[in-house]
C-alpha positions as CSV (number, residue, x, y, z in Angstrom):
1,M,0.2,0.0,-0.2
2,I,1.6,3.3,-1.2
3,L,-1.0,5.9,-0.3
4,Y,-3.1,5.4,2.8
5,T,-5.1,7.1,5.8
6,V,-5.0,6.2,9.5
7,T,-8.1,5.3,11.3
8,G,-6.7,5.5,14.7
9,R,-6.2,2.1,15.5
10,V,-2.8,0.2,16.1
11,G,-1.8,-2.3,13.5
12,E,-3.0,-3.3,10.0
13,E,-6.8,-2.4,10.4
14,G,-5.6,0.8,11.4
15,Y,-4.1,1.7,7.7
16,L,-6.9,2.2,5.2
17,D,-5.9,2.4,1.4
18,I,-6.7,5.7,0.1
19,A,-9.0,4.3,-2.7
20,K,-11.2,3.0,0.5
21,S,-11.0,6.2,2.3
22,G,-14.0,7.9,1.2
23,D,-13.9,11.9,1.3
24,L,-10.6,12.8,2.2
25,T,-11.8,16.5,3.5
26,G,-9.8,17.3,6.5
27,K,-7.5,14.1,6.6
28,N,-4.0,13.2,6.6
29,V,-2.8,11.4,3.5
30,Y,0.4,9.2,3.9
31,V,2.7,8.3,1.5
32,N,4.9,4.9,1.9
33,M,7.7,4.6,-0.6
34,T,10.3,2.4,0.7
35,N,11.0,-0.7,3.0
36,K,14.6,0.3,3.6
37,C,15.5,1.7,7.3
38,P,19.0,2.1,8.6
39,C,17.3,1.1,12.3
40,S,15.6,-2.3,13.4
41,C,14.0,-0.9,16.6
42,V,12.7,-3.6,18.9
43,F,9.0,-1.9,19.1
44,C,8.7,-1.9,15.2
45,L,6.0,-4.2,13.8
46,R,8.2,-5.1,10.9
47,Q,10.3,-7.0,13.7
48,T,7.6,-9.7,13.7
49,K,7.3,-12.2,10.9
50,K,3.4,-12.5,11.3
51,E,3.1,-8.6,10.7
52,L,5.9,-8.4,8.2
53,E,3.9,-10.8,6.0
54,G,0.4,-9.7,6.7
55,N,0.9,-5.9,7.4
56,S,-0.5,-3.9,4.2
57,L,2.7,-1.4,4.6
58,W,5.2,-3.7,3.1
59,L,5.4,-3.2,-0.2
60,R,5.8,-6.6,-1.5
61,E,6.2,-5.8,-5.3
62,G,9.2,-3.4,-4.9
63,E,9.5,0.5,-4.3
64,P,7.1,2.2,-6.4
65,T,8.8,5.0,-8.9
66,V,8.0,8.4,-8.7
67,D,6.0,8.2,-11.8
68,E,3.9,5.5,-10.4
69,V,3.4,7.5,-7.2
70,M,2.0,10.6,-9.1
71,D,-0.2,8.6,-11.1
72,L,-1.7,7.2,-8.0
73,F,-2.0,10.9,-6.7
74,G,-3.4,12.0,-9.7
75,Q,-6.7,10.3,-9.1
76,Y,-7.3,12.2,-5.9
77,D,-8.0,16.3,-5.2
78,L,-5.1,17.1,-2.5
79,S,-6.6,20.7,-2.1
80,V,-8.9,19.0,0.5
81,I,-6.6,17.4,2.7
82,N,-5.1,18.5,6.0
83,E,-1.5,17.2,5.5
84,L,0.5,15.0,3.3
85,V,3.0,12.9,5.4
86,F,6.0,10.8,4.1
87,C,5.9,7.9,6.5
88,G,5.5,3.9,6.1
89,F,7.0,0.8,7.3
90,G,10.7,2.1,5.9
91,E,12.4,5.1,6.6
92,P,11.1,7.8,4.0
93,L,14.5,9.7,3.6
94,E,16.4,6.5,2.4
95,R,14.7,8.0,-0.6
96,L,15.2,11.6,-0.3
97,Y,15.7,12.7,-3.7
98,D,12.4,10.8,-4.7
99,V,10.3,12.3,-2.0
100,C,11.7,15.8,-3.0
101,S,10.4,15.1,-6.6
102,V,7.1,14.0,-5.6
103,I,6.9,17.2,-3.3
104,D,8.3,19.5,-6.2
105,R,5.9,17.9,-8.7
106,L,2.8,18.0,-6.3
107,K,3.3,21.6,-5.2
108,E,3.3,22.8,-9.0
109,T,-0.9,21.9,-8.8
110,Y,-1.2,22.6,-5.0
111,P,1.4,25.2,-4.0
112,G,-0.1,25.6,-0.4
113,L,0.1,21.9,0.2
114,K,1.5,21.2,3.5
115,V,4.2,18.4,3.9
116,R,5.2,16.5,7.2
117,V,8.0,13.7,6.8
118,N,8.4,11.3,9.7
119,T,11.8,10.1,10.1
120,I,14.2,8.4,12.3
121,G,16.5,11.4,11.9
122,L,19.5,9.5,10.0
123,A,19.4,10.9,6.8
124,N,23.1,12.9,6.9
125,L,24.6,9.3,7.8
126,I,22.8,7.8,5.3
127,Y,24.0,10.2,2.5
128,G,27.5,10.9,4.1
129,K,26.7,14.7,4.0
130,D,24.5,17.4,5.3
131,V,21.1,16.7,3.5
132,T,18.8,19.1,5.4
133,P,18.9,22.0,2.9
134,E,17.2,19.7,0.5
135,L,14.0,20.3,2.8
136,E,13.7,24.1,2.1
137,G,10.5,25.0,0.5
138,R,9.4,21.2,0.5
139,V,8.7,20.3,4.2
140,D,7.1,22.3,6.5
141,T,6.9,19.7,9.3
142,I,9.8,17.1,10.3
143,S,9.1,14.7,12.9
144,I,12.0,12.9,14.4
145,S,11.9,9.7,16.5
146,L,13.7,10.6,19.7
147,N,13.1,7.2,21.6
148,A,15.4,7.6,24.4
149,P,17.4,10.4,26.8
150,E,20.7,8.9,26.1
151,A,22.7,7.2,23.4
152,E,23.3,3.8,24.8
153,E,19.4,3.5,25.5
154,F,18.6,4.8,22.0
155,L,20.9,2.4,20.3
156,E,19.7,-0.4,22.7
157,I,15.9,0.3,21.1
158,T,17.0,1.0,17.6
159,R,19.7,-1.3,16.8
160,S,20.8,1.8,14.4
161,S,23.3,0.0,11.8
162,Y,25.4,3.4,12.4
163,G,26.1,2.4,15.9
164,I,26.5,4.6,19.0
165,Q,27.0,7.9,16.6
166,S,23.4,7.6,16.0
167,Y,22.2,9.5,18.9
168,E,24.1,12.6,18.3
169,A,23.5,12.5,14.6
170,I,19.6,12.7,15.1
171,K,20.0,15.7,17.4
172,E,22.3,17.4,15.0
173,F,19.8,16.8,12.3
174,A,17.0,18.5,14.1
175,V,19.3,21.5,14.9
176,L,20.3,21.8,11.0
177,A,16.8,21.1,9.9
178,K,15.7,24.2,12.0
179,Q,17.3,26.4,9.3
180,Y,15.2,25.0,6.6
181,V,12.0,23.5,8.2
182,P,9.5,25.8,9.9
183,N,8.5,23.4,12.2
184,V,10.9,20.7,14.0
185,V,9.5,18.0,16.2
186,M,11.1,15.4,18.2
187,T,8.8,12.3,19.3
188,V,8.4,10.0,22.1
189,V,5.4,7.7,23.0
190,E,3.6,8.0,26.3
191,Q,2.8,4.8,28.2
192,V,6.3,3.1,26.5
193,M,8.4,5.9,28.1
194,P,8.3,6.5,32.1
195,E,7.5,10.4,32.8
196,D,10.9,10.6,34.4
197,K,12.6,10.0,31.0
198,I,9.9,12.1,29.0
199,E,11.1,14.9,31.0
200,R,14.5,14.3,30.3
201,C,13.7,14.0,26.6
202,R,11.7,17.3,27.0
203,K,14.9,18.9,28.6
204,I,17.0,17.7,25.7
205,C,14.4,19.1,23.0
206,D,14.6,22.4,25.0
207,E,18.5,22.4,24.7
208,L,18.1,22.0,21.0
209,G,15.4,24.6,20.4
210,V,12.9,21.9,18.9
211,T,9.4,20.9,20.0
212,L,8.8,17.5,22.1
213,R,5.8,15.9,20.9
214,V,4.6,12.9,23.6
215,R,2.4,10.7,21.3
216,P,-0.5,8.7,22.5
217,L,0.4,5.0,22.3
218,E,-2.3,4.3,19.8
219,S,-1.5,6.8,17.2
């Protein structure tokens, strides 16, 4: 499933193909363009064989091309939606330049389109350079998964392929992104993380000058 909406329930039943989503007015539309991810988070649905085989977000026929994504978008009026969100089973910025191409082409038709990218924040390590300038004029909100208040725990949770440097890298990414993206958010999940750790994460975000969003477990 490439384009979908979210019903609010956790798991496969919470993801609804855009073709079955009915009236899109006021809804968020999500774009799923890759299965690739530099992390193997312990809580991620893709870590269980059952979810991997049965979840509708897994791209079984490979990654869609930019043209294929645009052909899908061509069937819908995006002027009525709330926000376009690049998010899926994989890390959207694994396909940074294709994501940028999709945004550019959509904004030719919908110049006021609001765009968010949900990311683990490791794009600069993926590409070996600072790619945050690519977000300017394209992305309105970037949401980075903070996951932990310290590097060791972050690595234990995410099992990032880039190792212990990953934690500092996501914080640096957040700071660099502020130059180009109006709204930079880092997220943790309530009930999964105890309140004392949430407060430590809040302090980290305050120091970085970004917003902490404590996400409900159900969303």
